[in-house]
C-alpha positions in Angstrom: -7.1 39.3 60.9 -9.6 36.8 62.2 -11.9 38.6 64.6 -13.5 35.4 66.0 -12.7 33.6 69.1 -8.9 33.0 69.4 -7.6 29.5 69.9 -6.5 28.8 73.4 -2.9 27.8 74.3 -2.3 24.0 74.8 -4.4 22.7 77.7 -2.4 24.2 80.5 -4.9 27.0 81.2 -8.5 26.5 80.2 -10.2 30.0 80.2 -13.7 28.7 80.5 -15.3 32.0 81.5 -12.9 34.4 79.7 -14.9 36.8 77.6 -14.4 36.5 73.8 -14.2 40.3 73.4 -10.9 42.0 72.9 -9.4 43.4 76.1 -8.7 47.1 75.7 -5.5 48.3 77.4 -4.6 52.0 78.1 -0.8 52.1 78.0 -0.6 55.5 79.6 -1.9 54.8 83.0 0.0 54.1 86.3 3.6 53.3 85.3 2.7 54.3 81.8 5.8 52.7 80.2 7.1 49.4 78.9 6.0 47.4 81.9 2.4 47.7 80.7 3.3 46.1 77.4 5.4 43.3 79.0 2.8 42.3 81.6 -0.3 42.5 79.5 1.3 40.7 76.5 2.7 37.9 78.6 -0.6 37.3 80.4 -2.6 37.6 77.1 -0.3 35.0 75.5 -0.7 32.6 78.4 -4.5 33.1 78.8 -5.2 33.2 75.1 -6.8 36.7 75.3 -6.8 39.1 72.4 -5.6 42.5 73.5 -5.6 46.0 72.0 -3.1 48.4 73.6 -3.4 52.2 72.9 -1.4 55.2 74.1 1.7 53.0 74.3 4.2 54.4 76.8 2.0 57.5 77.1 3.4 58.2 80.5 6.8 58.9 78.9 8.1 62.1 77.4 8.7 60.3 74.1 6.0 57.7 73.8 5.6 54.8 71.4 7.5 51.6 70.9 11.3 51.6 71.1 13.5 48.7 69.8 13.5 46.8 73.1 9.7 47.0 73.5 9.0 46.0 69.9 11.5 43.1 70.1 9.9 41.8 73.4 6.4 41.7 72.2 7.4 40.2 68.9 9.1 37.4 70.9 5.9 36.9 73.0 3.9 36.7 69.8 6.2 34.0 68.4 5.9 32.1 71.6 2.1 32.0 71.4 2.0 31.6 67.6 0.1 34.8 67.6 -0.9 37.6 65.2 0.6 40.9 66.0 -0.4 44.2 64.4 1.2 47.7 64.7 4.6 46.5 66.1 6.8 49.1 64.5 9.2 51.6 66.0 7.3 54.6 67.3 3.9 52.9 67.2 1.5 53.9 70.0 -1.0 51.1 69.2 -0.8 47.3 68.8 -3.1 44.3 68.7 -2.0 40.9 69.9 -4.1 37.8 69.1 -2.6 34.7 70.7 -3.2 31.3 69.3 -1.3 28.3 70.6 1.7 28.3 73.0 4.6 26.5 71.5 8.1 25.5 72.4 11.2 25.5 70.2 14.1 27.8 69.4 13.7 31.6 69.4 15.9 34.6 68.8 15.3 38.2 69.8 17.8 41.0 69.0 17.1 44.6 69.9 20.1 45.6 67.7 20.6 48.4 70.3 21.6 48.5 74.0 17.9 47.7 74.8 17.7 45.6 78.0 18.0 41.9 77.6 16.5 41.5 81.1 13.3 43.3 80.0 13.0 40.9 77.0 13.2 38.1 79.6 10.7 39.7 81.8 8.1 39.5 79.0 9.1 36.1 77.6 9.9 33.9 80.6 6.4 33.4 82.0 5.2 32.4 78.5 8.1 30.1 78.0 7.3 28.3 81.3 3.8 27.5 80.2 4.8 26.3 76.7 3.9 22.6 76.1 7.6 21.7 75.1 11.0 23.0 75.9 12.1 26.5 74.9 15.5 27.8 73.9 15.9 31.6 73.5 18.9 33.6 72.4 18.5 37.2 73.6 20.7 40.1 72.4 21.0 43.7 73.6 22.3 45.3 76.7 23.0 43.1 79.7 23.9 45.9 82.1 22.1 49.0 81.3 20.2 51.7 83.2 16.4 51.7 83.8 16.4 47.9 84.0 17.6 45.0 86.2 21.2 44.0 85.5 21.7 40.5 84.3 23.6 39.7 87.5 20.4 40.7 89.5 18.4 38.1 87.6 21.1 35.4 88.3 21.7 36.3 92.0 18.4 37.6 93.2 15.4 36.9 91.0 16.2 33.4 89.9 16.5 32.1 93.5 13.3 33.9 94.4 11.4 32.3 91.5 12.7 28.9 92.6 10.2 29.2 95.4 7.4 29.0 92.8 9.0 25.9 91.4 10.3 28.0 88.4 13.5 26.4 87.0 15.3 27.9 84.0 18.8 27.9 82.8 20.4 31.3 82.0 23.8 31.6 80.5 25.5 34.9 80.0 27.7 34.6 76.9 28.7 38.2 76.5 28.0 41.4 78.4 26.7 44.5 76.5 26.8 48.0 77.8 25.3 51.3 76.7 25.4 52.6 74.0 26.6 49.7 71.9 24.7 46.8 73.3 26.0 43.5 71.8 25.3 41.4 74.9 24.2 37.8 74.5 22.1 35.7 77.0 20.8 32.2 76.4 17.8 31.0 78.2 16.4 27.4 78.3 13.2 26.3 80.0 11.2 23.0 80.3 7.4 22.9 80.5 6.1 23.7 84.0 2.3 23.4 83.7 1.6 24.8 87.1 3.5 27.0 89.6 3.6 26.6 93.4 2.4 29.3 95.7 5.0 31.1 97.9 5.0 32.6 101.4 7.6 35.3 101.8 6.4 37.1 105.0 9.2 36.4 107.5 12.3 38.4 106.8 14.7 36.9 109.4 18.1 38.4 110.1 20.6 39.6 107.5 23.4 37.2 107.3 25.7 38.2 104.5 26.3 41.1 102.1 27.9 40.8 98.7 29.2 44.3 98.2 32.1 46.1 96.5 32.8 49.7 97.4 29.8 49.8 99.8 31.5 47.7 102.5 31.9 50.5 105.0 28.4 51.8 104.4 27.1 48.2 105.0 28.8 48.1 108.4 27.4 51.6 109.3 23.8 50.7 108.4 23.6 47.0 109.2 26.1 46.6 112.0 29.5 44.9 112.5 27.9 41.4 112.8 27.1 41.3 109.1 29.6 39.2 107.1 30.9 40.9 104.0 31.8 39.0 100.8 33.3 40.8 97.9 33.2 39.2 94.4 34.9 41.0 91.6 34.2 39.6 88.1 36.4 41.2 85.5 35.7 40.1 81.9 37.8 40.3 78.8 36.9 41.5 75.3 35.7 38.1 74.3 33.0 38.2 77.1 32.0 41.9 76.8 31.1 44.3 74.1 31.9 47.9 74.8 33.1 49.3 78.1 31.3 49.6 81.4 30.9 48.4 85.0 28.1 47.5 87.3 27.6 46.2 90.8 24.9 44.1 92.4 24.7 44.2 96.2 22.5 41.7 98.1 21.7 40.7 101.6 20.6 37.1 102.3 18.7 36.4 105.5 18.2 33.6 107.9 14.9 32.7 106.3 16.2 32.7 102.7 15.1 36.1 101.6 17.3 38.0 99.3 17.2 41.8 99.4 19.3 43.6 96.7 20.3 46.9 95.3 22.5 47.6 92.2 24.3 50.4 90.5 25.9 51.2 87.1 29.0 53.2 86.3 27.3 55.7 84.0 27.5 59.5 83.8 29.1 61.1 86.8 28.4 58.2 89.1 31.5 57.2 91.1 32.0 53.7 92.5 31.9 55.0 96.1 28.6 56.9 95.6 27.1 54.0 93.6 27.9 51.5 96.3 26.6 53.7 99.1 23.4 54.4 97.2 22.8 50.7 96.6 23.4 49.6 100.2 21.1 52.4 101.4 18.3 50.9 99.3 19.0 47.5 100.8 19.0 49.0 104.3 15.7 50.7 103.8 14.0 47.5 102.7 15.5 45.6 105.6 14.3 48.2 108.1 10.8 48.0 106.5 10.7 44.2 107.2 10.5 43.5 103.5 11.2 40.0 102.2 11.6 41.3 98.6 13.4 44.4 97.5 11.7 47.2 95.6 13.0 45.9 92.3 11.6 42.3 92.8 8.2 43.1 94.2 6.6 43.9 90.8 8.4 41.1 89.0 6.8 38.3 91.1 3.2 39.5 90.7 2.6 37.7 87.5 4.0 34.4 89.0 1.8 34.9 92.1 -1.2 35.4 89.8 -0.4 32.2 87.8 0.5 30.0 90.8 -2.0 27.6 92.2 -2.7 28.2 95.8 -2.1 31.0 98.3 0.9 33.2 97.8 2.0 35.9 100.2 4.9 38.4 100.2 5.9 41.2 102.5 7.4 44.2 100.9 8.5 47.7 101.6 6.4 50.6 100.2 4.7 49.5 97.0 6.3 50.9 93.9 4.4 52.3 91.0 5.6 49.3 89.0 4.0 47.0 91.5 0.7 48.8 91.5 0.8 48.6 87.7 1.5 44.9 87.8 -1.4 44.3 90.2 -3.8 46.5 88.1 -3.2 44.7 84.9 -3.1 41.2 86.5 -6.6 42.1 87.7 -7.7 43.3 84.3 -6.4 40.3 82.4 -7.5 37.6 84.8 -10.9 39.0 85.6 -10.5 39.4 89.3 -13.3 40.9 91.3 -11.9 43.4 93.8 -13.0 45.2 97.0 -11.2 47.3 99.5 -10.3 46.1 102.9 -8.2 47.4 105.9 -5.6 45.1 107.3 -4.1 45.3 110.8 -0.5 46.5 111.2 2.1 43.8 111.0 5.9 43.7 111.0 8.6 45.1 113.1 8.3 48.3 115.0 10.7 50.9 113.6 10.9 54.6 114.0 11.8 54.8 110.3 8.4 53.5 109.3 5.7 56.0 109.0 3.0 53.5 108.1 2.1 49.8 108.0 4.2 47.4 106.0 2.5 46.2 102.7 1.4 42.6 102.8 0.4 41.2 99.5 -1.4 37.8 99.2 -2.9 35.8 96.4 -5.0 32.9 97.7 -6.2 30.1 95.4 -8.9 27.5 95.7 -7.4 24.3 94.2 -10.8 23.2 92.7 -10.0 22.3 89.1 -12.9 24.1 87.7 -12.2 27.5 89.3 -9.5 29.2 91.2 -10.5 31.8 93.8 -7.8 34.3 94.4 -7.2 37.2 96.7 -4.5 39.6 97.6 -4.6 42.2 100.3 -2.3 45.1 100.6 -1.6 46.5 104.0 0.3 49.7 104.0 -1.7 52.2 102.2 -4.9 51.1 103.8 -6.3 49.4 100.8 -6.6 45.9 99.4 -8.3 43.8 96.8 -10.2 40.5 97.2 -10.1 39.0 93.8 -11.7 36.1 91.9 -9.7 34.5 89.2 -12.0 33.5 86.4 -10.0 30.8 84.7 -9.0 27.3 85.7 -5.4 26.0 85.8 -5.5 22.4 84.8 
């Protein structure tokens, strides 16, 4: 492998002050799982940074690459025309050297029930910055545990990403459940170049719930004024591989926020319990004044980091996944950080034992340098960051 300076992707991002040395990634810290791979490989591909990841999934009982992780980073490598070493099942160490981002047609098949949505989590940011259109066929599990369901991407994440100016077409051709997988999702993107900043800090009032068996619990927790909409979507054998069920519950607010929870019919989980659990998660985020639910907060960090201008979001308590996304966004973009205390903001609520987290990324639109900052109010700490690359 060429150990020299890697070629930079197109001219969308010009990393004028990015160091030439390989960035070393410890895959065992913080979340210590597949998210470290997805975030760092995506950012490395976009920024043209060579990365070396060790102790892959070291925070898990059985570490190393599984089929879904291997397939995802192979797809990212193809999208950036990169060189990828060590990407085999069980491997605990890989090296990715990006070259030039490219569009075209791509296929990624976990050949298991590995989550399609996690393939998308790694690939979508890279596809958006490609110089030409991308068409990707992703195969695996569409509704499986330990990952967002495909319906969550369609109903919650996609509308949220629209605020960044992110447009992509997602078509579910066939559902796939554990343990057989077999789901098929097709994703199409056009070149974006730059992303717009967002401001999601005003929650508004909950207007509508899309729920199934959780209707009664929704009324108990959110009050009788909330309108309840029930959408059941049965699918035949031509649209699903294997057997299973899932639900995605979401609350839309008067300011356009979407707060969601979901559940899968796996193990001993009953529909009644699954629905109640999901609506309780939604209620907790609403009570916290959050504008994003606990599953979306970490997924938008990479888009906040890549958007030009100031982005702010208000969340509930920061998840470990979110802290991981922030840490590696800092590491890959070269942000300078310092701690700050922020004043309490948000609604008064006896259920809150601390301030609500407020995350912000602020960019200076000067073409030669973007200044960025995000401050986290909730655990009494924050970062002020400097982004050391320019978005053209």
